[in-house]
MDAnalysis code that builds the backbone (N, CA, C; Angstrom):
import MDAnalysis as mda
import numpy as np

u = mda.Universe.empty(468, n_residues=156, atom_resindex=np.repeat(np.arange(156), 3), trajectory=True)
u.add_TopologyAttr("name", ["N", "CA", "C"] * 156)
u.add_TopologyAttr("resid", np.arange(1, 157))
u.add_TopologyAttr("resname", ["MET", "ASP", "LEU", "LYS", "LYS", "LEU", "ASN", "THR", "ALA", "VAL", "LEU", "ILE", "GLY", "LEU", "LEU", "ALA", "SER", "ILE", "VAL", "PHE", "ILE", "LEU", "LEU", "GLN", "PRO", "LEU", "PHE", "GLY", "MET", "SER", "THR", "LEU", "THR", "SER", "ARG", "HIS", "ALA", "SER", "ALA", "TYR", "ILE", "GLU", "SER", "GLY", "ASN", "TYR", "SER", "GLU", "ILE", "MET", "ALA", "ALA", "VAL", "LEU", "ALA", "TRP", "ALA", "VAL", "HIS", "ILE", "SER", "VAL", "SER", "VAL", "PHE", "TYR", "ALA", "VAL", "LEU", "ALA", "SER", "VAL", "ILE", "TYR", "ASN", "ILE", "ASN", "ALA", "SER", "TYR", "ILE", "VAL", "SER", "PHE", "VAL", "GLN", "ILE", "VAL", "VAL", "LEU", "GLY", "TRP", "LEU", "THR", "THR", "LEU", "ILE", "ALA", "THR", "PRO", "ALA", "ASN", "GLU", "TRP", "VAL", "ILE", "LYS", "LEU", "VAL", "THR", "THR", "GLY", "GLN", "TYR", "THR", "ALA", "ILE", "SER", "ALA", "LEU", "SER", "ASN", "VAL", "ASN", "THR", "ASP", "VAL", "GLY", "PRO", "LYS", "LEU", "TRP", "LEU", "HIS", "ILE", "MET", "PHE", "PHE", "VAL", "LEU", "VAL", "ILE", "LEU", "GLY", "LEU", "SER", "LEU", "ALA", "ARG", "LEU", "VAL", "ALA", "LYS", "LYS", "GLN", "ARG"])
u.atoms.positions = np.array([
    [-0.787, 2.918, 20.579],
    [-2.091, 2.362, 20.482],
    [-2.074, 1.012, 20.616],
    [-3.183, 0.212, 21.421],
    [-3.319, -0.940, 21.988],
    [-3.168, -1.816, 20.836],
    [-3.279, -3.493, 21.358],
    [-3.144, -4.654, 20.270],
    [-4.341, -4.261, 19.455],
    [-5.413, -4.524, 20.495],
    [-6.956, -4.560, 19.486],
    [-6.711, -3.303, 18.474],
    [-6.461, -2.168, 18.454],
    [-6.169, -1.328, 17.289],
    [-5.375, -1.578, 16.577],
    [-4.192, -2.093, 16.764],
    [-3.074, -2.384, 16.095],
    [-3.513, -3.592, 14.741],
    [-4.119, -4.612, 15.960],
    [-4.900, -5.673, 14.521],
    [-5.846, -5.658, 13.608],
    [-6.560, -4.472, 14.229],
    [-7.580, -4.159, 13.094],
    [-7.492, -3.194, 11.810],
    [-5.886, -2.435, 11.824],
    [-5.309, -1.542, 11.409],
    [-4.304, -3.068, 10.350],
    [-4.108, -3.923, 11.041],
    [-3.310, -4.654, 10.260],
    [-4.392, -5.653, 9.145],
    [-5.458, -5.634, 9.567],
    [-6.947, -6.871, 9.320],
    [-7.312, -5.608, 8.061],
    [-7.452, -4.406, 8.338],
    [-7.936, -3.427, 7.301],
    [-6.740, -2.818, 5.789],
    [-5.246, -3.232, 6.634],
    [-4.440, -2.983, 5.448],
    [-4.280, -4.122, 4.813],
    [-4.617, -5.312, 5.460],
    [-4.472, -6.638, 4.294],
    [-5.693, -6.559, 3.466],
    [-6.987, -6.271, 3.721],
    [-8.032, -6.485, 2.950],
    [-7.934, -4.907, 1.583],
    [-7.501, -3.919, 2.293],
    [-7.079, -2.786, 0.935],
    [-6.062, -3.245, 0.459],
    [-5.386, -4.020, 0.591],
    [-4.223, -4.193, -0.405],
    [-4.641, -5.277, -1.209],
    [-5.606, -5.808, -1.177],
    [-6.068, -7.167, -1.943],
    [-6.987, -6.457, -3.229],
    [-7.809, -5.745, -2.098],
    [-8.773, -4.358, -3.315],
    [-7.771, -3.948, -3.908],
    [-6.448, -3.320, -3.950],
    [-6.253, -2.272, -4.617],
    [-5.787, -3.173, -5.922],
    [-5.236, -4.421, -5.903],
    [-5.074, -5.102, -6.612],
    [-5.933, -5.567, -7.609],
    [-6.826, -5.861, -6.799],
    [-8.197, -6.216, -7.852],
    [-8.936, -5.015, -8.710],
    [-8.324, -3.880, -8.300],
    [-8.922, -2.812, -9.374],
    [-7.963, -2.078, -9.837],
    [-6.682, -2.745, -10.142],
    [-5.693, -2.308, -10.979],
    [-6.163, -2.430, -12.403],
    [-6.785, -3.311, -12.691],
    [-7.055, -3.771, -13.809],
    [-7.885, -2.444, -14.485],
    [-8.819, -2.383, -13.859],
    [-9.948, -0.962, -14.189],
    [-9.623, -0.111, -14.433],
    [-8.717, 0.314, -13.917],
    [-7.633, 1.738, -14.007],
    [-6.483, 1.532, -15.307],
    [-6.462, 0.541, -16.042],
    [-5.756, 0.071, -17.416],
    [-4.462, -0.531, -16.896],
    [-4.229, -0.547, -15.591],
    [-2.970, -1.183, -15.308],
    [-2.479, -2.751, -15.211],
    [-1.592, -3.126, -15.227],
    [-1.693, -4.510, -14.998],
    [-1.192, -4.742, -13.890],
    [-1.535, -5.198, -12.815],
    [-1.150, -5.416, -11.402],
    [0.060, -5.141, -10.765],
    [0.179, -4.914, -9.479],
    [1.703, -4.305, -9.254],
    [2.268, -5.820, -9.094],
    [1.598, -6.662, -8.081],
    [2.229, -7.784, -7.964],
    [2.464, -9.113, -9.026],
    [1.634, -8.860, -10.184],
    [2.001, -9.228, -11.380],
    [3.221, -8.938, -12.274],
    [3.935, -7.477, -12.308],
    [4.832, -6.551, -12.470],
    [5.755, -7.352, -11.607],
    [5.543, -7.378, -9.958],
    [7.332, -7.715, -9.214],
    [7.295, -9.281, -9.936],
    [6.462, -10.235, -9.698],
    [6.699, -11.779, -9.726],
    [7.250, -11.473, -11.154],
    [6.993, -10.794, -12.218],
    [8.071, -11.428, -13.504],
    [8.915, -11.233, -13.549],
    [9.765, -9.306, -12.401],
    [10.761, -9.233, -12.324],
    [11.310, -10.300, -11.526],
    [11.017, -10.883, -10.767],
    [11.567, -11.678, -9.754],
    [12.073, -12.819, -10.623],
    [11.168, -12.819, -11.522],
    [11.211, -14.186, -12.092],
    [12.729, -14.019, -13.545],
    [12.410, -12.574, -13.903],
    [13.335, -12.658, -15.225],
    [14.910, -12.018, -14.624],
    [14.546, -11.417, -13.670],
    [16.289, -11.021, -13.472],
    [16.829, -11.435, -11.901],
    [15.643, -12.020, -11.096],
    [15.920, -13.004, -9.872],
    [15.912, -14.545, -10.299],
    [15.687, -15.124, -11.501],
    [15.540, -16.549, -11.696],
    [14.735, -17.164, -10.576],
    [13.779, -16.318, -9.738],
    [12.485, -16.907, -8.869],
    [12.062, -17.873, -9.601],
    [11.321, -19.028, -9.231],
    [10.380, -19.952, -9.537],
    [9.039, -19.015, -9.547],
    [7.819, -19.448, -9.808],
    [7.087, -18.800, -10.363],
    [6.233, -18.563, -9.019],
    [5.885, -19.435, -8.480],
    [5.753, -19.738, -7.273],
    [6.693, -18.682, -6.239],
    [7.355, -18.817, -5.934],
    [8.153, -18.458, -5.135],
    [8.317, -16.255, -5.357],
    [8.073, -16.134, -6.544],
    [7.864, -14.750, -7.046],
    [6.843, -14.273, -6.687],
    [6.184, -14.735, -7.364],
    [3.753, -14.765, -6.724],
    [3.775, -14.632, -5.231],
    [4.504, -15.466, -4.439],
    [4.296, -15.415, -3.261],
    [5.264, -13.923, -2.600],
    [6.594, -13.791, -3.333],
    [7.438, -12.487, -2.704],
    [6.682, -11.034, -3.024],
    [5.983, -11.221, -4.100],
    [5.159, -10.422, -4.498],
    [4.343, -9.735, -3.856],
    [3.321, -11.178, -3.579],
    [2.033, -10.039, -2.752],
    [2.987, -10.101, -0.887],
    [4.020, -10.833, -0.455],
    [4.113, -10.707, 0.448],
    [5.017, -9.218, 0.837],
    [5.455, -8.655, -0.372],
    [6.025, -7.134, -0.187],
    [5.108, -6.374, -0.272],
    [3.748, -6.569, -1.535],
    [2.598, -5.376, -1.198],
    [1.860, -5.329, 0.155],
    [1.990, -6.433, 0.423],
    [1.087, -6.354, 1.529],
    [1.685, -5.921, 2.546],
    [3.137, -6.382, 2.841],
    [3.585, -5.452, 4.033],
    [3.391, -4.422, 3.619],
    [3.746, -3.721, 2.776],
    [3.946, -2.354, 2.363],
    [2.394, -1.192, 2.851],
    [1.414, -2.523, 2.009],
    [0.257, -1.405, 2.378],
    [-0.324, -1.658, 4.040],
    [0.199, -2.767, 5.108],
    [-0.355, -3.309, 6.266],
    [0.321, -1.824, 6.952],
    [1.870, -1.205, 6.721],
    [2.762, -0.264, 7.532],
    [1.664, 0.999, 6.967],
    [1.374, 1.028, 5.582],
    [0.118, 2.788, 5.387],
    [-0.880, 2.599, 6.015],
    [-1.584, 1.890, 6.307],
    [-2.815, 1.447, 7.046],
    [-2.281, 1.285, 8.610],
    [-1.321, 1.260, 9.164],
    [-1.149, 1.311, 10.906],
    [-0.971, 2.637, 10.632],
    [-0.021, 3.315, 9.737],
    [0.349, 4.717, 9.853],
    [-1.365, 5.816, 9.986],
    [-2.308, 4.743, 9.010],
    [-3.139, 5.782, 8.876],
    [-4.070, 5.921, 10.322],
    [-4.734, 4.841, 10.434],
    [-4.401, 4.245, 11.969],
    [-3.704, 5.369, 13.401],
    [-2.628, 5.252, 13.163],
    [-2.167, 6.088, 14.041],
    [-2.638, 8.029, 13.816],
    [-2.991, 8.092, 13.167],
    [-2.873, 9.698, 12.409],
    [-4.747, 9.672, 12.576],
    [-5.666, 8.713, 12.294],
    [-6.787, 8.401, 12.426],
    [-7.661, 8.323, 14.339],
    [-6.372, 7.675, 14.968],
    [-6.086, 7.745, 16.609],
    [-6.220, 8.902, 17.401],
    [-5.652, 9.758, 16.466],
    [-5.688, 10.975, 17.095],
    [-6.152, 11.953, 17.324],
    [-7.161, 11.617, 15.646],
    [-8.008, 12.774, 15.449],
    [-9.032, 12.133, 13.987],
    [-9.799, 11.802, 14.136],
    [-10.686, 11.212, 13.339],
    [-12.188, 12.325, 12.729],
    [-11.712, 13.333, 12.560],
    [-12.559, 14.064, 12.044],
    [-12.418, 14.157, 10.939],
    [-13.716, 14.493, 10.403],
    [-13.992, 14.348, 8.877],
    [-12.635, 15.119, 7.971],
    [-12.233, 16.427, 8.828],
    [-11.251, 17.456, 7.560],
    [-9.890, 16.881, 7.754],
    [-9.462, 16.341, 9.221],
    [-8.502, 15.531, 9.302],
    [-8.176, 13.953, 8.335],
    [-9.077, 12.882, 8.404],
    [-9.253, 12.598, 7.440],
    [-9.603, 12.444, 6.052],
    [-9.886, 13.334, 5.770],
    [-9.494, 13.632, 4.510],
    [-8.182, 14.429, 3.705],
    [-7.760, 15.138, 4.922],
    [-6.459, 15.609, 4.271],
    [-5.434, 14.465, 4.909],
    [-5.587, 13.679, 5.511],
    [-4.680, 12.296, 5.139],
    [-4.899, 11.467, 4.534],
    [-6.115, 11.704, 3.479],
    [-6.629, 10.303, 2.271],
    [-5.373, 11.676, 1.274],
    [-6.028, 12.331, 0.894],
    [-4.834, 13.129, -0.186],
    [-3.358, 13.456, 0.461],
    [-2.969, 13.978, 1.312],
    [-2.000, 13.832, 1.812],
    [-1.268, 12.472, 1.733],
    [-1.511, 11.145, 1.847],
    [-0.933, 10.159, 2.060],
    [-1.015, 9.124, 0.722],
    [-1.976, 9.804, 0.095],
    [-2.660, 8.843, -0.841],
    [-1.346, 10.022, -2.424],
    [-1.278, 11.339, -1.923],
    [0.123, 11.762, -2.910],
    [1.419, 11.680, -2.516],
    [2.081, 11.325, -1.517],
    [3.229, 10.782, -0.944],
    [3.524, 9.530, -0.910],
    [2.423, 8.352, -1.591],
    [2.300, 7.516, -1.744],
    [2.728, 7.156, -3.164],
    [2.036, 7.717, -3.856],
    [1.812, 8.214, -5.106],
    [3.562, 8.077, -5.930],
    [4.059, 9.654, -4.931],
    [5.165, 10.292, -5.495],
    [6.494, 9.434, -5.614],
    [6.122, 8.343, -4.266],
    [7.621, 7.141, -4.150],
    [7.422, 5.935, -4.334],
    [5.942, 5.683, -5.098],
    [5.537, 4.489, -5.826],
    [6.645, 3.740, -6.424],
    [7.040, 4.544, -8.006],
    [7.462, 4.218, -8.482],
    [9.318, 3.710, -8.278],
    [10.330, 4.790, -7.503],
    [11.394, 4.216, -6.933],
    [11.332, 3.658, -6.126],
    [10.248, 3.361, -5.114],
    [9.907, 2.223, -4.150],
    [10.243, 1.042, -4.801],
    [9.204, 0.696, -5.004],
    [9.082, -0.474, -5.919],
    [10.352, -1.083, -6.988],
    [11.284, 0.002, -7.787],
    [12.803, -0.200, -8.054],
    [13.051, -0.604, -7.794],
    [13.285, 0.268, -6.399],
    [14.536, -0.207, -5.364],
    [13.997, -2.481, -4.761],
    [12.852, -1.848, -4.529],
    [12.173, -3.224, -3.587],
    [13.321, -3.943, -4.934],
    [12.621, -4.462, -6.109],
    [12.556, -5.367, -7.349],
    [14.609, -6.023, -7.490],
    [14.961, -4.735, -7.121],
    [16.626, -4.592, -7.154],
    [16.837, -5.173, -5.651],
    [16.211, -5.062, -4.885],
    [17.000, -5.677, -3.715],
    [16.796, -7.134, -3.915],
    [15.622, -7.879, -4.461],
    [15.031, -9.200, -4.383],
    [16.083, -9.680, -5.411],
    [15.831, -8.927, -6.729],
    [16.683, -9.908, -7.892],
    [18.312, -9.723, -7.652],
    [18.612, -9.538, -6.429],
    [20.331, -8.519, -6.803],
    [20.657, -9.099, -5.682],
    [19.828, -9.244, -4.283],
    [20.519, -8.964, -2.822],
    [20.997, -7.637, -2.512],
    [21.405, -6.778, -3.243],
    [21.943, -5.571, -2.981],
    [21.045, -4.152, -2.802],
    [21.708, -2.986, -1.792],
    [20.854, -1.722, -2.019],
    [21.412, -0.970, -2.958],
    [20.125, -0.148, -3.657],
    [20.703, 0.236, -4.991],
    [20.468, 1.680, -4.437],
    [21.516, 2.678, -4.780],
    [21.597, 3.960, -4.503],
    [20.178, 4.517, -4.907],
    [19.796, 5.903, -4.121],
    [18.143, 6.271, -4.422],
    [18.722, 7.216, -5.771],
    [19.901, 7.722, -5.891],
    [20.204, 8.318, -7.153],
    [20.391, 7.514, -8.218],
    [20.217, 6.338, -8.695],
    [20.158, 5.435, -9.263],
    [18.646, 4.992, -10.034],
    [17.628, 5.318, -8.839],
    [16.182, 5.204, -9.382],
    [15.997, 5.925, -10.274],
    [14.363, 5.650, -10.877],
    [13.785, 6.929, -11.084],
    [13.160, 7.374, -10.586],
    [12.884, 8.998, -11.194],
    [12.192, 10.037, -10.284],
    [10.972, 9.454, -9.695],
    [10.326, 10.613, -8.473],
    [9.194, 10.719, -8.333],
    [8.147, 10.314, -9.499],
    [6.980, 10.024, -8.997],
    [5.994, 10.051, -9.686],
    [4.716, 11.284, -9.558],
    [5.293, 12.000, -10.171],
    [4.291, 13.450, -9.991],
    [2.959, 13.481, -10.634],
    [2.789, 12.480, -11.490],
    [1.606, 12.402, -12.430],
    [0.134, 11.921, -11.804],
    [-0.693, 13.196, -12.486],
    [-2.329, 13.126, -11.461],
    [-2.578, 12.138, -12.701],
    [-3.010, 10.673, -12.293],
    [-4.120, 10.033, -12.685],
    [-4.166, 8.488, -12.431],
    [-3.712, 7.137, -12.793],
    [-4.673, 5.833, -12.081],
    [-3.938, 5.759, -10.890],
    [-2.370, 5.971, -11.028],
    [-1.866, 5.691, -9.889],
    [-2.176, 6.507, -8.284],
    [-2.250, 7.903, -8.338],
    [-2.990, 8.538, -7.641],
    [-4.132, 8.444, -7.386],
    [-4.850, 8.288, -8.536],
    [-6.708, 7.375, -7.841],
    [-6.197, 6.339, -7.259],
    [-5.704, 5.546, -7.696],
    [-5.586, 3.803, -6.718],
    [-4.801, 3.914, -5.238],
    [-4.195, 5.181, -5.114],
    [-3.679, 5.782, -3.577],
    [-4.597, 6.292, -2.727],
    [-5.190, 6.926, -3.618],
    [-6.433, 7.953, -2.789],
    [-8.240, 6.613, -2.474],
    [-7.738, 5.648, -3.183],
    [-9.302, 4.570, -3.258],
    [-8.274, 4.191, -1.688],
    [-7.327, 3.713, -1.751],
    [-6.808, 2.520, -1.016],
    [-6.840, 3.312, 0.764],
    [-6.226, 4.408, 0.354],
    [-6.600, 5.697, 1.931],
    [-7.958, 5.834, 2.088],
    [-8.666, 5.648, 1.599],
    [-10.385, 5.834, 1.262],
    [-10.851, 4.513, 2.078],
    [-10.091, 3.328, 1.631],
    [-10.890, 2.656, 2.297],
    [-10.004, 1.801, 3.840],
    [-9.197, 2.332, 3.592],
    [-8.636, 2.097, 4.962],
    [-9.656, 2.867, 5.963],
    [-9.689, 4.504, 5.651],
    [-10.601, 5.273, 6.702],
    [-11.899, 4.800, 6.605],
    [-12.264, 4.444, 5.756],
    [-13.918, 3.623, 6.231],
    [-13.594, 2.377, 6.589],
    [-12.676, 1.529, 6.526],
    [-12.612, 0.646, 7.517],
    [-12.089, 1.131, 8.950],
    [-11.460, 1.984, 9.506],
    [-11.240, 2.101, 10.369],
    [-12.107, 2.872, 11.063],
    [-13.334, 3.769, 10.659],
    [-14.723, 4.308, 11.065],
    [-15.617, 3.375, 11.485],
    [-15.754, 1.919, 10.106],
    [-16.618, 1.226, 10.844],
    [-16.346, 0.447, 11.896],
    [-15.049, -0.043, 12.312],
    [-14.146, -0.586, 13.471],
    [-14.507, 0.051, 14.677],
    [-14.449, 1.344, 14.399],
    [-15.005, 2.276, 15.986],
    [-16.722, 2.410, 15.843],
    [-16.967, 2.584, 15.029],
    [-18.372, 2.301, 14.845],
    [-18.890, 1.066, 15.765],
    [-18.459, -0.048, 15.052],
    [-18.723, -1.348, 15.768],
    [-18.522, -1.577, 17.437],
    [-17.287, -1.269, 17.766],
    [-16.531, -0.917, 19.115],
    [-17.490, -0.043, 19.919],
    [-18.390, 0.829, 19.633],
    [-18.870, 1.908, 20.244],
    [-20.122, 0.921, 20.432],
    [-20.668, 0.227, 19.409],
    [-21.654, -0.409, 19.788],
    [-22.010, -1.910, 20.429],
    [-20.387, -2.155, 20.753],
    [-20.217, -3.372, 21.384],
    [-20.497, -3.308, 23.512],
    [-20.143, -1.811, 23.236],
    [-19.667, -1.372, 24.848],
    [-21.517, -1.269, 25.621],
])
């Protein structure tokens, strides 16, 4: 992946991460960043500002990683079927690991220690708001990548 495609994926991941947080309340959920920040304040004795900055940094970092991963797949094969499959598969996989991964990060940030996987919650197999939000995230990423590709073609 060249630098331009990487930068595009990073920007799309950043934008999709913000949309994800803005839409969470519409799904009846408090935002991931507010839940993380509260945990950092309560368990890690962080200030409100530092807790919010950390929560957003973690969320954006993970979102950018997911967007870069999706971009790699998209750049290998941008067909509609592959894009659809990756939205569903990545949406499902990220939903599965979201709860234990969030617990792990919170424990790392608040205690400075790595937590054993066996001490974390089970994977989330529920078909509900978390799944739909993750699928929506990957839809936004694929739409962003498609738009970026279209704009690049028109500039040639």
